[in-house]
N, C-alpha and C positions, 0 to 999 in steps of 0.2 A: 178256439184252438181244438183241433180234432185229436191231436196226439202230442205227446211230449217227446222232444228230440234231445240228443246229447248237446247239440249246439245251443238249444234254449237254456238247458241247465248250466252250461258253461258261462253263459252271460251273467249268471249270479256270481258275485265277487268271491264268495266262499269256495266255489267249485272251479275257479279258473285254472288251478294247478292239478286237478284230479284227472287221471287218465281216462280216455274215452271208454275203455272196457269197464271201468269201475262205475262210471256214470250210467252206462248201459245196463249194468247189473242192477243198479238202483231202480231204473225204469222198469226192467223186466220183473223185479221182485215186488214191485209196488202195484197199487191199484188206484184208479182215479175215482174220487167220490164227489158227489154234488150236495150242496147244502143251500136250501132256499133262504131268502132274506128273512131275518127274524129268528132263524133256527140257531141252536147252540152247538158249537163245535165241541165244547166241554164246559162244565160248570164246576164251581168249587166243590171239591170232594170226589169228583169223577176220576176214574182211572184215565191217565193221560194216553192219548193215541201214540203210535210210534212216530218216528221222524216224518214230517210232512213238508211239502212245498206248496204254497198258494199259487195256483195257475191263473186264476182270474177272480175278480170280486174283491171285497174288502171285509175284514173281520175286526171288530172292536174288542179290545182287551180292557176289562174293568176289574177294579179291586172292591170287594164288599166292605163297606164301613157302616156299621149299624144296619139300618134298613135300606140304605141307599147304595148305588153302585157309582164309583168314581172312575172315570176313564183314565187308563194308564198307558195306552198305546194302541197301535193298529198293526194288523197283518195285511199287506197288500201283495200283488203279484211279485213273486221272487222271494217273499219272506219265508224263513224256515222256522219251524216250531216243533212241538211234540216232545215225547220222551227221547232224549238224545243219549248217545253212548256214555256209560259210566255215571249217568245222573242218578242220584239217590231219590229224587223227587218223583215218585210214581203216581202221585195223586195231585190233581190241579188245586192250586191255591187262589186262582183267579177265575174270571168268567170270560169266555170267548164266544161272541155272538155275531152272526153274519149281518152286516149292515146292508148288503145287497146279495144277489145270488152268487154263490162261491163254488169254484171247482178247485180241488186240491189233490195232489199226488201223495199217498201215504204208504209208508213201509210198515208191514205188520211187526208188532213188537217181538214176535217169536223168531224174526229174521235178524235181530240185533246181534246175537252171539255169532252167527255165521258171518255177518258183515265185519265184526271186530277181528275174527280169525283170518279172513281172506281179502278184505278190501281196506288195506291199511290207510291209504291216502284219503279215501272217502270218509273213513272213520275219523281221521285227524281233522278233516274239514268240519265235520259235525261237532267235534269236541271244541273247536274254535268258536263255533256258533254258541255252544253252551257256555263257554267262558265269558263271551261278550254279553250273553243274556243275563248271567249271574251278576256281572258288573253293572249292567243297566238296572236290573231289578234292585240291587243293593243301593245304588244311588237314589232310585225312586223311593225306596222304603225309608232311607235315612232322611230324605227331604220330607217324606210323609210324617215321619216321627217328629221332626222339628216342627212341622206345621200343626200336628196334633197337640204337642206340648205348648206351642204358642197359643193355640186356640183355648186350651184349658186355662193358661195364665191370663189371657186377654179377657175371657168370660168372667173369671174371678175378679180381675182388676177393675173391669167395667162396673161390676156390682159394688165393689168397695168404694170406687170413686163416686158412684151415683148417689149414695147416701149423704156424704158430706157436701157434695155439689148441690143437692136438693135442699139441704139445710141452709147453705149460703143464700140460695135464691129466695127461700121462704123467709129467712131472717132479714134479708135486705128489704123485701116487700113489707114485712111487719114493721121494720124500723121506719121506712118512709111514711107508712100510715100513722105510726105512733108519733113521729116528730111533728106532724100536722096538728096534733092535740097539745103539744108542749106550750105554745104561746098563750093559750087560754088559761092553763094552770099557772103560768108565770104571771099573767095579768091579775088573776085573783089573789096571788100571793103579794104582789106589789101594792094592790089596793088596800091591804091591811095596814100599811104604814107602821111596820113593826119597829120597836126600839133596837138599837145596835146590839144590846145584850141578847135580845130574842133571836136576832139574825145569827149571832155567834153560836147560840145553842143549836139552831137548826143546822147550820153548816157543820158543826162538830158531830152531831148525830149522823148526818148524811155521809160525811167523809169516813167516819168510823165504820159505818155499814159497808161502804164500798171497798174497804180494805179487808173485809172478813167474809168468809163463806163457811160457817160452822157445819160440821157433820153431825146430824142427829139421827137417833133411831126412829123408826116409824111411830112408836108409842110416844116418844118425847115430842116429835114434830106435831102429831095430831093434838096432843094436849095443849101445846103452846099456841097452835093456830086457833083452837077453840077459845082460849083465854083472851087472845088479842082480838079475835073477831067479836067477842062479846063487848069489849071496850069500844071498838070502832063503830059498832051499830048504835051506840049511844050518841055518836056525833053525826049520825045520818049520812055516812059516806055512800056515794052512788055505787061504788064497786068494792064494798067492804070485804067480801070473801077473797077476791083477787088481791086486794091490798094486804090482807092478813097473810096470805100465802107468800107474797113477795117480801114482807117484813121479816117473816120467819126465815126465809131463804138467806137473808143478809144479816141474820143474827140479832134482830131487834127483840127486846124483851119487854115484859110488862113494866119493868122498872123504867125503861126508856120512855114509854108512854106516860108514866107517872111524871117524869121530869118535864115533858112537853106540856102536859095538862096543867102542871103546877105553875109554870112560868108564863104560858101564853093565855090571852083572853079566850074565853070559852068559844066565842064565835069565830076564832081564828084557827082552831085546832084542825077542823076538817080541811080547810084550804091548804094548810101546811102539810098535813099527811098526804093529801092528793099530790102535792108537788114533790114530796119525797118519793112517793110511789112512782111518779112519772120518771124520775131520775133512775130509780132502781130498775124499772122496766127497760129503759134505754141501756143501762149497764148490762142487764141480762142478755138482751138481744145481741149487743156488740160482742159479749163474751162467747155466745154460741157461734156467731159468725167467725170469730177469731179461732175458736177450737176446730170448727169444720174446715176452714181454709188451711189451718195448720195440719190437719189430717191429710188434706189433698197434697200439701207440700211434702209431707212424710212419704206418701205413696209415690209421688213423682221422684223423690230422692231414692226410694227403694228400687224403682225401675232403672234409674241411672246407675246405681251401684250394681244391680243385677246384670244389666246389659253391658256394663263397663264402658258406658258412653263417655266421650270427651277424653278418653285415655287410650294409650297404646294397647295393641293386642298381643304384644310379646310378653316375655317373662318380666315380672317386676315384684318388688317386695310389697306384701299386702297382709292385712290381718284377716285370717280365714273367717273369723266370726262375723265380719261385716257382710260377706257374701251369703253366709248361712242365714243370718237374720233377714237379709233382703229377700231371700228365697222363701222364708217363712211368711213374710209380709205378702209376697206375691200369691202364696197359696192360702192366705187367711180365710177366704170365702169357703174353700173346701174343708179347711180345718174346723170352722165354725159349724158348717152343715153336717159334718160327721160327728159333732159333739166330742171332739178330740182335745185332750189336755196336752199342751206342749211343755215339756220340761227341758230347760237348758242347763246342762251341767258342764259349763265352760271353764277351762283353765285359762283365766285372763292373763296369766303370766307367760303364755306362749310367745315366742318371738315371731316376727313377721316371716312369712314363707316366701321363697322365690318361686313364683308360679305364674301360669297363665290364668288369671282370675276369671275371665269370661268362660273359659273351658271348665274350670272347677264348678262354676255355678250350674252348669249342665249336670254335673255329677250330683250336686245336692238336690236339684230339681227331680231327677229320676228316682233317687233313693227315697226322698220324702214323699213323692207322689205314689210310689209303689207301696210305701208303708201305710199311707192313708187309704189306698185301695184295699189293702189287706185287712184293715180294721172296719171297713165299710159294712160288712154283713152284721157286725156286732152293734152297729148304730151308736157306738161310743168307743173310746180308746185312750191310750196314753202313749204319746210319741216322745221318746227321750233322745236328745242329741248330746253326746258326750265328746269333749275334746280333751286331749292330753298329749304328753310327749312319750315317745318310745325310742330312747337313745337319741340318734340324730334325725329321727323322723317325727312327724306330727301324726297323731292318730285321731280319726273321727269315727265315732260309732253311732249309727242310726238304729234305734231299737223301737219295735212296736209290739203290742200285746194282741196281735191278730191271731189267725188260726194256724200260722206257721206254714212252712214249705214241706210238702210230702217228700219223704226220703227218696222215692223212686224218680223224682224230677230234679232234686237238688243239684245233681251233677250237670244238668243241662241248662240251668237258668241263664248262664252267661253266653250260651250259643246264639248266634245270629238267627233271628226270625222265630226263636222258640218263645212261646207265651202261653200262660195258663188263663189269660183274660178272655172275655167274650169277644166275638168279632166286632170290630169297630172301636174297642177300648184300648187296644194295644197292638203294636206291630212286631213285638218281640225284639226290638232293637235297643230298648232303654238300657238294659244292663250291659249289652254289648258296647254301647257308647260309654258307659261308666268304666268298663274294663279298658277300653281303648285309651280314654283320657288319662286314667290313673297310670297305665303303663307308659304313656307319653311323659308322665312326670316321674318316671323311674320308680314307681310305687307298686303296691299290690292291694287287691281287694279280696276279701273272703267273707263267707257267710256262716253263721251258726243259727240253727233253727230247731226248736221243739214246739209242740202245740202250746200256744199262748205266749211265745217269746221268739222273736227273730231279730238277730243282730247282723247288720252289714258293717264291716270294719274296713276302713280305708286308711292306708298308711303311705306316706311318700316323704322323701327327704326335705328337711326344712330349707336347706341351702340349694335345692334344685339339682 
């Protein structure tokens, strides 16, 4: 393309109703620039160029996230960009790089005031471009915020699930291996041809042990293990140390060994204790597998409660504590890594609220995640969640003992795209989402903050 014509500009949908003389003014007041493939039209933090139109080539728009760039869109021939009339965004928040050689028509920024005064319909068309660009950017950032939140929760959840899942796999393998040894222990026991009263004693001791798991201090446990090990070694048990540990785990005492030794023949004691130990090992492995699988079931239940699966997405009566606890479970990995103590000061007498539970869970996620981020520099912290009633409203307060919110930014924290986090850690939409959802519930959210204490207070009507 050797030159830009009014007809070429009019083919762009935004300019179809702009008079010829105003389009010609835009052409005459602008200049054509060229950008080689790989060059940057602008980068994050650069001053934005004036309004421009891509004449040829292709520009890739990317959003920095951490050390990576994530593609967010493209500028192709006919695309309009740059600093548009009445825009407050003077500096670029994204990166624009030429994917191939690019030619573009750009209006100097110092011509904007003149255009606004004298070229009304041209200005109006560019304002429409800006409005649509804001709408598209907001939708992209909101989706990005959801994906970042999902990524955080998924990473933590995967870690939380991995430990009990590994325990189940390991326990199952150990149980299979152990069960192969059980017949030998049983054969040795049966070969003793014990009297019925001896069998009753063994059964009573075993079933009593299976029904108890005493809690001992380290000192008590160590002393008891030493005493029992000393007795077992007299009977030449092959795995005396392991057997002593298992007997102590299940509450066996020296007195129990006295009873067995007193009633059974001396040559039968070792075989009996081996058989008892075999049953205790089986019980321990099964218990470990049961606890690990129960942990997995709890996590899956927390996910279902959090996502509100299998239920309607409209308003319904629900206990807010269920959603808050599910959110805490989803963030457990981050809580543990941050060495954070969670304190629940819940008013369990609160009535169920009429609300969109899935939406509220987004509120709890954003508030708790922000609180954990605030305490991260301290490498420890105390997160307190308080619920109560305020007349006809329910009140939820999320408190942290982080560094607090500087006074100069406190009034802006609910603004869309405003964030004090590092690039890639936040989009500035978390608290905007909180505010939008709480207002949707006819409620309000406010913040109180001093160094060492920040409270986010959410209130909304119980009856919706």
